[in-house]
Residue, then its C-alpha position, 0 to 999 in steps of 0.5 A: m493533473q492526469h499526468a501526475l495521477g498517472g505517475i502515482v498509479l504507476e508507482a503504486a503498481y510498482l509498490e504492489r509488485v514489491l509487496r507481492t515479492a515480499f509476501s512470497a519470500l515471507v511465505g517461502s512457497k512457490y504457491a504463495a503467488v496463487v494467494d497474493g494475486r487476489l490480495t490488495a496492497a493493504a491486505l498484502i501489508e497486513d498479511c506481511e506484518r502478521i507473517t513477520r510476527y510469527h516467522t521463527a526464522i527471522t530475528q527480532e532486529a530484522k522483524e523490526g526493520i521489516w515492520r518499519v518498511l511495512r509501515a512506510c508502505h502503509e502510509a504511502n498506500r493510504d496517501r495514494n488512496r486519498v489522491i486517487h479515490d478522493t473526488w476532485a472538483t474545480r470551482p470558478g476562478s480555477v480553485t480546486v476543491t477536494l471532496r472526501a467521502a463521509g467518514r474518512r479521517t484526515t491525519 
């Protein structure tokens, strides 16, 4: 299980690097890296969505493509968070049970 979790963490780190690159490209300034270093993956996704919405140099068709990719990133990040942050417990008989924090929705 540790090997699988390590793979998920590695891929999530790659996703964050790609999101930081996208954020910098959308902002269009060398100073974007100063800001994006403090942002979580979720914040990067949300900010990229907002910047795309108001970016005047991007066609509507391209915006829709960007939003489609960002939605996929959002879903992957949500799934990653469920796997990494949910508490795992093993019961007698090698039964694995997932305990989720109160208030989380399963979709």
